[in-house]
C-alpha positions in Angstrom: -121.4 12.5 -175.0 -119.9 15.9 -175.5 -117.4 17.3 -173.1 -119.9 20.0 -172.0 -122.5 17.4 -171.1 -119.9 15.4 -169.1 -119.0 18.5 -167.1 -122.7 19.3 -166.4 -123.2 15.7 -165.2 -120.1 15.9 -162.9 -121.3 19.1 -161.4 -124.7 17.7 -160.8 -123.3 14.6 -159.1 -120.9 16.7 -156.9 -123.8 19.0 -155.9 -125.9 16.0 -155.0 -123.2 14.6 -152.8 -122.5 17.9 -151.0 -126.3 18.4 -150.4 -126.5 14.9 -149.0 -123.5 15.5 -146.7 -124.9 18.9 -145.4 -128.2 17.2 -144.7 -126.5 14.4 -142.7 -124.4 17.0 -140.8 -127.5 19.0 -140.0 -129.3 15.9 -138.8 -126.4 14.8 -136.7 -126.2 18.2 -135.0 -129.9 18.3 -134.3 -129.8 14.9 -132.8 -127.0 15.6 -130.2 -128.8 15.6 -126.8 -127.1 18.7 -125.4 -129.7 19.1 -122.6 -129.0 15.6 -121.4 -125.3 16.1 -121.5 -125.5 19.4 -119.6 -127.8 17.7 -117.0 -125.4 14.9 -116.3 -122.4 17.2 -116.3 -124.0 19.2 -113.5 -125.0 16.1 -111.6 -121.4 14.8 -111.8 -119.9 18.1 -110.6 -122.3 18.2 -107.6 -121.5 14.6 -106.7 -117.7 15.3 -107.0 -118.0 18.3 -104.6 -120.2 16.3 -102.1 -117.8 13.4 -102.1 -114.8 15.7 -101.6 -116.5 17.5 -98.7 -117.5 14.2 -97.0 -113.9 13.0 -97.4 -112.5 16.1 -95.8 -114.9 15.9 -92.9 -114.2 12.2 -92.3 -110.5 12.8 -92.5 -110.7 15.6 -89.8 -112.9 13.4 -87.6 -110.5 10.5 -88.0 -107.5 12.7 -87.2 -109.2 14.1 -84.1 -110.2 10.7 -82.7 -106.6 9.4 -83.1 -105.1 12.2 -80.9 -104.4 10.6 -77.5 -104.9 13.0 -74.6 -107.0 15.5 -76.6 -109.1 17.7 -74.3 -112.3 19.1 -75.8 -114.4 21.9 -74.4 -117.8 22.9 -75.8 -120.2 25.9 -75.4 -117.4 28.5 -75.2 -118.5 32.1 -75.1 -117.5 34.2 -78.1 -118.2 37.6 -76.6 -115.8 40.5 -77.1 -114.4 42.1 -73.9 -112.1 45.0 -73.3 -110.5 43.8 -70.1 -108.8 40.7 -68.8 -110.5 37.3 -68.8 -110.0 34.6 -66.2 -109.8 31.5 -68.3 -110.4 27.9 -67.0 -107.4 26.5 -68.7 -103.8 27.6 -69.3 -103.3 28.3 -72.1 -107.0 29.1 -72.9 -108.7 27.2 -75.8 -111.6 29.6 -76.3 -114.0 31.9 -74.5 -114.5 35.6 -74.2 -111.7 37.5 -76.0 -110.5 40.9 -77.2 -112.0 42.4 -80.4 -108.5 42.3 -82.0 -107.0 39.0 -82.9 -103.3 38.2 -82.7 -101.8 37.9 -86.2 -101.5 34.2 -86.9 -100.3 33.5 -90.4 -97.3 31.5 -89.5 -96.2 33.9 -86.8 -93.5 33.0 -84.2 -93.4 35.3 -81.2 -90.5 35.4 -78.8 -92.4 36.8 -75.9 -95.7 35.7 -74.2 -98.9 36.9 -75.8 -102.0 38.4 -74.3 -104.5 35.5 -73.9 -107.4 37.6 -75.0 -105.9 38.3 -78.4 -104.6 34.8 -79.0 -108.0 33.3 -78.2 -109.6 35.5 -80.9 -107.1 33.9 -83.3 -108.4 30.5 -82.3 -111.9 31.6 -83.2 -110.7 32.3 -86.7 -109.3 28.7 -87.1 -105.7 29.1 -85.9 -103.7 26.7 -83.9 -101.6 28.2 -81.1 -98.5 26.4 -80.1 -97.1 27.4 -76.7 -94.0 26.1 -74.9 -92.6 26.5 -71.4 -89.6 28.8 -71.2 -86.5 26.6 -70.8 -87.6 24.1 -73.4 -84.5 22.8 -75.2 -83.4 25.0 -78.1 -83.6 22.1 -80.5 -87.2 21.5 -79.6 -88.1 25.2 -79.9 -86.6 25.2 -83.4 -88.5 22.1 -84.4 -91.7 23.8 -83.4 -90.8 27.0 -85.2 -90.2 25.0 -88.4 -93.8 23.7 -88.3 -95.2 27.2 -87.7 -93.1 29.4 -90.0 -94.9 29.8 -93.3 -98.0 27.9 -92.2 -101.1 30.0 -92.4 -103.4 30.0 -89.4 -100.7 29.1 -86.9 -98.9 31.1 -84.2 -96.4 30.2 -81.5 -95.2 31.8 -78.3 -93.7 31.0 -74.9 -96.1 30.6 -72.0 -94.5 30.9 -68.6 -97.2 29.3 -66.5 -97.6 26.3 -68.8 -97.8 23.0 -66.7 -96.3 20.9 -69.5 -93.4 21.5 -71.9 -95.6 22.0 -74.9 -99.3 22.7 -75.6 -101.2 23.0 -78.8 -104.6 24.8 -78.7 -107.4 25.3 -81.1 -110.9 26.6 -80.4 -112.3 24.1 -77.9 -109.4 21.6 -78.4 -106.1 21.2 -76.6 -103.3 18.6 -76.2 -100.3 18.9 -73.9 -97.0 17.2 -74.9 -93.6 16.4 -73.5 -91.6 16.6 -76.7 -91.6 18.4 -80.0 -91.0 15.1 -81.9 -94.3 13.7 -80.7 -96.3 12.7 -83.8 -99.4 14.4 -82.2 -98.0 17.8 -83.1 -98.6 17.0 -86.8 -101.8 15.2 -86.1 -103.2 18.2 -84.2 -102.1 20.7 -86.9 -103.6 18.5 -89.6 -106.9 18.1 -87.7 -107.5 21.7 -86.5 -105.8 24.3 -88.6 -108.9 25.8 -90.1 -110.6 22.7 -88.9 -114.3 21.9 -88.4 -114.2 23.3 -84.9 -113.6 26.9 -86.3 -116.5 29.2 -85.2 -115.6 31.8 -87.9 -114.2 29.9 -91.0 -112.7 32.2 -93.5 -112.0 35.0 -91.1 -108.6 36.8 -91.4 -105.5 35.8 -89.6 -103.6 39.0 -90.2 -104.2 42.7 -90.2 -104.7 43.0 -86.4 -102.3 42.8 -83.5 -98.7 42.2 -84.7 -96.8 42.5 -81.4 -96.9 40.5 -78.1 
């Protein structure tokens, strides 16, 4: 066989192999069930979100149920008022309130706050830590450390408080004797932007910045 013939045969064989490979690749691509893959991907994402939401809800419920001495109050008015409100509890844990909320993104106030502004913060998902003046300095500092830098929390003295410390959220409250009580962390974990929040996602700054 001449050299020219051998070259033609080699090219023919190579072209045949390339054609066969392209055909197989095209067949493989056409057989990939992209619709099925996309369907199950979406189903998986939905399931993941649902499981995560259920876990968060169950965690909040478990935390709440473990807080000894927790007081709960339902059916609280959310109306805005311009004057003073006579609340049923001190500190209040919800009810009518001022149109302006007290800034509550990790704010520590050294003077008492107006109830009506702080209650609006609770409506937005904040936890309000109050303490009776005269509480030992070390305990005050321990509470400050939990509030400072923690969004949706605020802290202030409360002269008429009938316990050394109180933690309040919308419709939730616990009173404590000592800042080292583990219920401080339990309450914060359960109720900072917790499921009791009437207006989830509402701002905690941009309103009243002084006592």
